[in-house]
C-alpha atoms as an extended CHARMM CRD file, in Angstrom:
* protein
*
        65  EXT
         1         1  MET       CA              0.0010000000        0.0000000000        0.0010000000  PROA      1               0.0000000000
         2         2  CYS       CA              1.1880000000        3.5450000000       -0.7690000000  PROA      2               0.0000000000
         3         3  ARG       CA              4.2430000000        2.3290000000       -2.6390000000  PROA      3               0.0000000000
         4         4  SER       CA              4.9040000000        5.8260000000       -3.9350000000  PROA      4               0.0000000000
         5         5  ILE       CA              5.6710000000        7.0700000000       -0.4240000000  PROA      5               0.0000000000
         6         6  LYS       CA              9.4240000000        7.2070000000        0.1360000000  PROA      6               0.0000000000
         7         7  VAL       CA             11.1640000000        5.9930000000        3.2790000000  PROA      7               0.0000000000
         8         8  LEU       CA             11.7240000000        9.1310000000        5.3230000000  PROA      8               0.0000000000
         9         9  ARG       CA             13.9040000000        7.7000000000        8.0970000000  PROA      9               0.0000000000
        10        10  ARG       CA             17.3390000000        8.2580000000        6.6300000000  PROA      10              0.0000000000
        11        11  PRO       CA             20.4880000000        8.2890000000        8.7630000000  PROA      11              0.0000000000
        12        12  GLU       CA             22.3180000000       10.6970000000        6.4710000000  PROA      12              0.0000000000
        13        13  GLN       CA             19.5900000000       13.3370000000        6.2350000000  PROA      13              0.0000000000
        14        14  ALA       CA             16.4820000000       14.1490000000        8.2470000000  PROA      14              0.0000000000
        15        15  ALA       CA             13.1740000000       14.3010000000        6.4040000000  PROA      15              0.0000000000
        16        16  THR       CA             11.9560000000       17.7870000000        5.6540000000  PROA      16              0.0000000000
        17        17  PRO       CA              8.5260000000       18.9220000000        6.8340000000  PROA      17              0.0000000000
        18        18  ASP       CA              7.4950000000       19.1420000000        3.1660000000  PROA      18              0.0000000000
        19        19  GLU       CA              8.4830000000       15.5010000000        2.5460000000  PROA      19              0.0000000000
        20        20  VAL       CA              6.5010000000       14.4060000000        5.5820000000  PROA      20              0.0000000000
        21        21  SER       CA              3.4990000000       16.4740000000        4.4940000000  PROA      21              0.0000000000
        22        22  GLN       CA              3.6050000000       15.0110000000        0.9800000000  PROA      22              0.0000000000
        23        23  ALA       CA              3.7640000000       11.4730000000        2.3920000000  PROA      23              0.0000000000
        24        24  ALA       CA              0.7990000000       12.2350000000        4.6690000000  PROA      24              0.0000000000
        25        25  LEU       CA             -1.1500000000       13.5860000000        1.6910000000  PROA      25              0.0000000000
        26        26  GLN       CA             -0.4570000000       10.4350000000       -0.3260000000  PROA      26              0.0000000000
        27        27  PHE       CA             -1.5440000000        8.2790000000        2.6120000000  PROA      27              0.0000000000
        28        28  VAL       CA             -4.8140000000       10.1890000000        3.0710000000  PROA      28              0.0000000000
        29        29  ARG       CA             -5.5040000000       10.0250000000       -0.6610000000  PROA      29              0.0000000000
        30        30  LYS       CA             -5.0010000000        6.2690000000       -0.6200000000  PROA      30              0.0000000000
        31        31  ILE       CA             -7.1160000000        5.6840000000        2.4990000000  PROA      31              0.0000000000
        32        32  SER       CA             -9.9610000000        7.9980000000        1.4810000000  PROA      32              0.0000000000
        33        33  GLY       CA            -10.0280000000        7.1180000000       -2.1820000000  PROA      33              0.0000000000
        34        34  TYR       CA            -10.0380000000       10.8370000000       -3.0500000000  PROA      34              0.0000000000
        35        35  ASN       CA             -7.3250000000       12.4770000000       -5.0830000000  PROA      35              0.0000000000
        36        36  LYS       CA             -9.0620000000       15.7770000000       -4.4720000000  PROA      36              0.0000000000
        37        37  PRO       CA            -11.9860000000       15.7720000000       -2.0160000000  PROA      37              0.0000000000
        38        38  SER       CA            -15.2500000000       17.5860000000       -2.5740000000  PROA      38              0.0000000000
        39        39  LYS       CA            -15.8150000000       20.9010000000       -0.7960000000  PROA      39              0.0000000000
        40        40  VAL       CA            -17.9120000000       19.1790000000        1.8510000000  PROA      40              0.0000000000
        41        41  ASN       CA            -15.0330000000       16.7840000000        2.6580000000  PROA      41              0.0000000000
        42        42  GLN       CA            -12.1670000000       19.2590000000        2.2540000000  PROA      42              0.0000000000
        43        43  GLU       CA            -11.8640000000       20.2130000000        5.9340000000  PROA      43              0.0000000000
        44        44  ALA       CA            -11.7970000000       16.5980000000        7.1400000000  PROA      44              0.0000000000
        45        45  PHE       CA             -9.2850000000       15.6930000000        4.4290000000  PROA      45              0.0000000000
        46        46  GLU       CA             -6.9230000000       18.5500000000        5.3170000000  PROA      46              0.0000000000
        47        47  LYS       CA             -7.2300000000       17.8380000000        9.0360000000  PROA      47              0.0000000000
        48        48  ALA       CA             -6.2910000000       14.1990000000        8.4660000000  PROA      48              0.0000000000
        49        49  VAL       CA             -3.2360000000       15.2330000000        6.4380000000  PROA      49              0.0000000000
        50        50  ARG       CA             -2.1020000000       17.6110000000        9.2230000000  PROA      50              0.0000000000
        51        51  GLU       CA             -2.6310000000       15.0330000000       11.9730000000  PROA      51              0.0000000000
        52        52  ILE       CA             -0.8070000000       12.2840000000       10.0950000000  PROA      52              0.0000000000
        53        53  ALA       CA              2.0960000000       14.6160000000        9.2680000000  PROA      53              0.0000000000
        54        54  GLU       CA              2.3700000000       15.6370000000       12.9330000000  PROA      54              0.0000000000
        55        55  ALA       CA              2.2900000000       12.0210000000       14.1120000000  PROA      55              0.0000000000
        56        56  SER       CA              4.8670000000       11.0770000000       11.4750000000  PROA      56              0.0000000000
        57        57  LEU       CA              7.2360000000       13.8390000000       12.5700000000  PROA      57              0.0000000000
        58        58  ARG       CA              6.9220000000       12.7030000000       16.1990000000  PROA      58              0.0000000000
        59        59  LEU       CA              7.6900000000        9.1360000000       15.1500000000  PROA      59              0.0000000000
        60        60  LEU       CA             10.7270000000       10.1580000000       13.1210000000  PROA      60              0.0000000000
        61        61  GLU       CA             12.0570000000       12.2390000000       16.0110000000  PROA      61              0.0000000000
        62        62  GLN       CA             11.6990000000        9.3300000000       18.4260000000  PROA      62              0.0000000000
        63        63  VAL       CA             13.0650000000        6.4940000000       16.2980000000  PROA      63              0.0000000000
        64        64  THR       CA             16.1910000000        8.3460000000       15.1680000000  PROA      64              0.0000000000
        65        65  ARG       CA             17.4610000000        9.0000000000       18.6920000000  PROA      65              0.0000000000
């Protein structure tokens, strides 16, 4: 699933916030089945992307220590 998402835990270089955000967007697109949500679903879609990006950044910070 989500094969287009790159591995972001790299010892030589930390993932950028943009990379994490793009991975979160791809994940939400895959899960929701929407490439671009309707106006009625836009807020929920964007919130999910933000929450997944935040959780991903926390994970990357913790596993690289």
